[in-house]
TORMI-879222 format. One line per field, with one value per atom (N, C-alpha, C): residue number from 0; residue in one letter; atom name; x, y, z. Coordinates in Angstrom, 1 decimal. Example, Ala and Ser with C-alpha at 12.3 -4.5 7.8 and 13.67 -1.06 7.14 Angstrom:
BEGIN
num = [0,0,0,1,1,1];
residuo = [A,A,A,S,S,S];
atomo = [N,CA,C,N,CA,C];
c1 = [13.2,12.3,13.2,12.8,13.7,12.9];
c2 = [-5.7,-4.5,-3.3,-2.2,-1.1,0.0];
c3 = [7.8,7.8,7.8,7.1,7.1,7.9];
END
This chain:
BEGIN
num = [0,0,0,1,1,1,2,2,2,3,3,3,4,4,4,5,5,5,6,6,6,7,7,7,8,8,8,9,9,9,10,10,10,11,11,11,12,12,12,13,13,13,14,14,14,15,15,15,16,16,16,17,17,17,18,18,18,19,19,19,20,20,20,21,21,21,22,22,22,23,23,23,24,24,24,25,25,25,26,26,26,27,27,27,28,28,28,29,29,29,30,30,30,31,31,31,32,32,32,33,33,33,34,34,34,35,35,35,36,36,36,37,37,37,38,38,38,39,39,39,40,40,40,41,41,41,42,42,42,43,43,43,44,44,44,45,45,45,46,46,46,47,47,47,48,48,48,49,49,49,50,50,50,51,51,51,52,52,52,53,53,53,54,54,54,55,55,55,56,56,56,57,57,57,58,58,58,59,59,59,60,60,60,61,61,61,62,62,62,63,63,63,64,64,64,65,65,65,66,66,66,67,67,67,68,68,68,69,69,69,70,70,70,71,71,71,72,72,72,73,73,73,74,74,74,75,75,75,76,76,76,77,77,77,78,78,78,79,79,79,80,80,80,81,81,81,82,82,82,83,83,83,84,84,84,85,85,85,86,86,86,87,87,87,88,88,88,89,89,89,90,90,90,91,91,91,92,92,92,93,93,93];
residuo = [M,M,M,L,L,L,Q,Q,Q,Q,Q,Q,I,I,I,L,L,L,A,A,A,I,I,I,C,C,C,G,G,G,S,S,S,V,V,V,S,S,S,I,I,I,I,I,I,G,G,G,G,G,G,A,A,A,G,G,G,A,A,A,V,V,V,V,V,V,Y,Y,Y,K,K,K,I,I,I,I,I,I,Y,Y,Y,P,P,P,A,A,A,L,L,L,H,H,H,L,L,L,G,G,G,H,H,H,R,R,R,V,V,V,Q,Q,Q,Q,Q,Q,L,L,L,E,E,E,E,E,E,H,H,H,S,S,S,E,E,E,N,N,N,D,D,D,Y,Y,Y,Q,Q,Q,R,R,R,L,L,L,K,K,K,G,G,G,L,L,L,E,E,E,E,E,E,M,M,M,Q,Q,Q,K,K,K,Q,Q,Q,Q,Q,Q,S,S,S,K,K,K,C,C,C,L,L,L,A,A,A,A,A,A,M,M,M,L,L,L,N,N,N,H,H,H,Q,Q,Q,I,I,I,T,T,T,G,G,G,N,N,N,G,G,G,I,I,I,E,E,E,S,S,S,M,M,M,K,K,K,K,K,K,I,I,I,R,R,R,D,D,D,E,E,E,L,L,L,L,L,L,E,E,E,S,S,S,I,I,I,I,I,I,D,D,D,K,K,K];
atomo = [N,CA,C,N,CA,C,N,CA,C,N,CA,C,N,CA,C,N,CA,C,N,CA,C,N,CA,C,N,CA,C,N,CA,C,N,CA,C,N,CA,C,N,CA,C,N,CA,C,N,CA,C,N,CA,C,N,CA,C,N,CA,C,N,CA,C,N,CA,C,N,CA,C,N,CA,C,N,CA,C,N,CA,C,N,CA,C,N,CA,C,N,CA,C,N,CA,C,N,CA,C,N,CA,C,N,CA,C,N,CA,C,N,CA,C,N,CA,C,N,CA,C,N,CA,C,N,CA,C,N,CA,C,N,CA,C,N,CA,C,N,CA,C,N,CA,C,N,CA,C,N,CA,C,N,CA,C,N,CA,C,N,CA,C,N,CA,C,N,CA,C,N,CA,C,N,CA,C,N,CA,C,N,CA,C,N,CA,C,N,CA,C,N,CA,C,N,CA,C,N,CA,C,N,CA,C,N,CA,C,N,CA,C,N,CA,C,N,CA,C,N,CA,C,N,CA,C,N,CA,C,N,CA,C,N,CA,C,N,CA,C,N,CA,C,N,CA,C,N,CA,C,N,CA,C,N,CA,C,N,CA,C,N,CA,C,N,CA,C,N,CA,C,N,CA,C,N,CA,C,N,CA,C,N,CA,C,N,CA,C,N,CA,C,N,CA,C,N,CA,C,N,CA,C,N,CA,C,N,CA,C,N,CA,C,N,CA,C,N,CA,C,N,CA,C,N,CA,C];
c1 = [70.7,69.9,68.4,68.3,67.0,66.3,67.1,66.5,66.0,66.7,66.2,64.9,64.8,63.6,62.4,62.7,61.6,61.2,62.2,61.9,61.1,61.4,60.6,59.2,59.0,57.7,56.9,57.6,56.9,56.4,57.2,56.9,55.7,55.7,54.6,53.3,53.5,52.3,51.7,52.6,52.2,51.5,52.1,51.5,50.2,50.1,48.8,47.7,48.1,47.1,46.7,47.6,47.3,46.3,46.6,45.8,44.4,44.3,43.0,42.2,42.8,42.2,41.7,42.5,42.2,41.0,41.0,39.9,38.6,38.7,37.5,36.9,37.7,37.2,36.7,37.4,37.0,35.9,35.8,34.8,33.4,33.1,31.7,31.3,32.3,32.0,31.7,32.4,32.1,30.8,30.5,29.2,28.1,28.3,27.2,26.9,27.9,27.7,26.9,27.1,26.4,24.9,24.7,23.3,22.6,23.2,22.6,22.2,23.0,22.7,21.5,21.4,20.2,19.0,19.1,17.9,17.4,18.4,18.0,17.3,17.8,17.2,15.7,15.6,14.2,13.3,13.9,13.1,12.6,13.5,13.1,12.0,12.2,11.2,9.8,9.8,8.6,7.9,8.8,8.2,7.6,8.2,7.6,6.3,6.3,5.1,4.0,4.3,3.2,2.7,3.6,3.1,2.2,2.5,1.6,0.2,0.3,-1.0,-1.8,-1.2,-1.8,-2.5,-1.8,-2.4,-3.6,-3.5,-4.6,-5.8,-5.6,-6.6,-7.3,-6.5,-7.1,-8.0,-7.6,-8.4,-9.7,-9.6,-10.8,-11.8,-11.2,-12.1,-12.8,-12.1,-12.8,-13.9,-13.6,-14.6,-15.9,-15.6,-16.8,-17.6,-16.9,-17.5,-18.4,-17.9,-18.6,-19.8,-19.7,-20.8,-21.9,-21.5,-22.4,-23.2,-22.4,-23.1,-24.1,-23.7,-24.6,-25.9,-25.7,-26.9,-27.8,-27.2,-28.0,-28.7,-28.0,-28.5,-28.9,-28.4,-28.8,-28.0,-27.1,-26.3,-24.8,-24.0,-22.6,-21.9,-22.5,-22.0,-20.7,-20.5,-19.2,-18.1,-18.4,-17.4,-17.0,-18.1,-17.8,-17.0,-17.2,-16.4,-14.9,-14.7,-13.4,-12.7,-13.3,-12.7,-12.5,-13.4,-13.2,-11.9,-11.7,-10.6,-9.3,-9.3,-8.2,-7.9,-8.9,-8.7,-8.2,-8.7,-8.2,-6.7,-6.4,-5.0,-4.1,-4.6,-3.8,-3.6,-4.6,-4.5,-3.5,-3.6,-2.8,-1.3,-1.1,0.3,1.0,0.2,0.8,1.1];
c2 = [7.9,6.9,7.4,8.6,9.2,9.5,9.9,10.2,9.0,7.8,6.6,6.1,6.3,5.9,6.8,8.1,9.0,8.7,8.3,8.0,6.7,5.7,4.5,4.8,5.6,6.0,6.7,7.6,8.4,7.5,6.5,5.6,4.7,4.3,3.5,4.3,5.5,6.4,6.6,6.8,7.1,5.8,4.6,3.4,3.1,3.4,3.2,4.1,5.4,6.3,5.9,5.4,5.0,3.7,2.9,1.7,2.1,3.1,3.5,4.1,4.9,5.5,4.4,3.4,2.3,1.5,1.3,0.5,1.3,2.6,3.4,3.5,3.3,3.3,1.9,0.9,-0.5,-1.1,-0.9,-1.5,-1.1,0.2,0.6,-0.1,-0.3,-0.9,-2.4,-3.1,-4.5,-4.6,-3.7,-3.7,-3.4,-2.5,-2.2,-3.4,-4.2,-5.4,-6.4,-6.5,-7.5,-7.0,-5.7,-5.2,-5.4,-5.2,-5.3,-6.8,-7.7,-9.1,-9.5,-9.0,-9.2,-8.7,-7.5,-6.9,-7.7,-8.2,-9.1,-10.3,-10.9,-12.1,-11.8,-10.7,-10.3,-10.0,-9.4,-9.1,-10.3,-11.3,-12.6,-13.3,-13.3,-13.9,-13.2,-11.9,-11.2,-11.5,-11.6,-11.9,-13.2,-14.2,-15.6,-15.6,-14.8,-14.8,-14.1,-13.0,-12.4,-13.3,-14.1,-15.0,-16.0,-16.5,-17.5,-16.8,-15.6,-14.9,-14.7,-14.4,-14.2,-15.5,-16.6,-17.9,-18.2,-18.0,-18.2,-17.3,-16.1,-15.2,-15.7,-16.2,-16.8,-18.0,-18.8,-20.0,-19.5,-18.5,-18.0,-17.4,-16.7,-16.1,-17.1,-18.2,-19.3,-19.9,-20.1,-20.6,-19.7,-18.4,-17.5,-17.5,-17.6,-17.6,-18.9,-20.0,-21.3,-21.2,-20.6,-20.5,-19.6,-18.5,-17.6,-18.3,-19.0,-19.7,-20.8,-21.4,-22.4,-21.8,-20.6,-19.9,-19.4,-19.0,-18.5,-19.7,-20.7,-21.8,-23.0,-23.2,-24.4,-25.6,-25.5,-26.7,-26.3,-27.1,-26.9,-27.5,-28.5,-29.2,-29.8,-30.4,-31.1,-30.0,-28.9,-27.8,-27.3,-27.3,-26.8,-27.9,-29.2,-30.2,-30.1,-29.9,-29.8,-28.6,-27.4,-26.2,-26.4,-27.1,-27.4,-28.3,-29.3,-30.1,-29.3,-28.4,-27.6,-26.6,-26.1,-25.2,-25.9,-27.0,-27.8,-28.2,-28.6,-29.0,-27.8,-26.6,-25.4,-25.0,-25.2,-24.8,-25.8,-27.1,-28.1,-27.9,-27.5,-27.3,-26.1,-25.2,-24.0,-24.3];
c3 = [24.0,24.6,24.8,25.4,25.6,24.3,23.3,22.0,21.3,21.5,20.9,21.6,22.9,23.6,23.1,23.0,22.5,21.1,20.3,18.9,18.8,19.6,19.7,20.1,21.2,21.7,20.7,19.9,18.9,17.8,17.4,16.3,16.7,18.0,18.5,18.5,18.9,18.9,17.5,16.5,15.2,14.6,14.9,14.4,15.0,16.3,17.1,16.5,16.3,15.7,14.3,13.5,12.2,12.2,13.2,13.4,13.8,14.7,15.1,14.0,13.1,12.0,11.0,10.7,9.8,10.4,11.7,12.4,12.3,12.5,12.4,11.0,10.0,8.6,8.2,8.6,8.1,8.9,10.2,11.1,10.6,10.4,9.9,8.6,7.7,6.4,6.6,7.5,7.8,8.5,9.4,10.2,9.2,8.3,7.3,6.5,6.1,5.3,6.0,7.3,8.1,8.2,8.4,8.6,7.2,6.1,4.8,4.6,5.0,4.9,5.8,7.0,7.8,7.2,6.6,6.0,4.8,4.0,2.9,3.3,4.4,5.0,5.4,6.1,6.6,5.4,4.4,3.2,2.5,2.4,1.8,2.6,3.9,4.8,4.7,4.6,4.5,3.1,2.1,0.8,0.7,1.3,1.4,2.1,3.2,4.1,3.3,2.6,1.8,0.6,0.0,-1.0,-0.4,0.8,1.5,1.8,2.3,2.6,1.3,0.2,-1.1,-1.5,-1.4,-1.7,-0.9,0.4,1.3,0.9,0.6,0.2,-1.1,-2.1,-3.3,-2.9,-2.0,-1.6,-1.0,-0.1,0.5,-0.5,-1.5,-2.5,-3.3,-3.6,-4.3,-3.5,-2.2,-1.3,-1.3,-1.1,-1.1,-2.4,-3.5,-4.8,-5.0,-4.5,-4.6,-3.7,-2.5,-1.6,-2.2,-2.8,-3.4,-4.6,-5.4,-6.5,-5.9,-4.9,-4.3,-3.7,-3.1,-2.5,-3.7,-4.8,-5.9,-6.6,-7.0,-7.8,-7.1,-5.9,-5.1,-5.5,-6.5,-6.8,-6.9,-7.5,-7.4,-6.2,-5.7,-4.5,-4.7,-5.9,-6.2,-6.3,-6.8,-6.9,-5.4,-4.6,-3.2,-2.5,-2.7,-2.1,-2.5,-3.8,-4.4,-3.7,-3.7,-3.1,-1.6,-0.9,0.5,0.7,-0.1,0.0,-0.2,-1.2,-1.5,-0.4,0.2,1.3,2.6,2.9,4.0,3.8,2.6,2.2,2.4,2.0,2.1,3.6,4.4,5.8,6.5,6.2,6.8,6.4,5.2,4.7,5.4,5.8,6.4,7.8];
END
């Protein structure tokens, strides 16, 4: 009777130890997958933000070029109006 109880306790101990080892191996892999997913989402968000900033910089460069041309030649008002409208539309959309 005592040997059966000790055998049962030993088997429970072995199964518990094996479960702990499996948990310690599987949990980090699952956690790593979650972290990689978060990093991919952040990377995509950063990429979209950089694209938006690049577009804004292009609009500002067009505006500066139009103002320089106007200062030099004194005309090009229609071009400046068009660029102003594009810049305002870009600002409002953001």
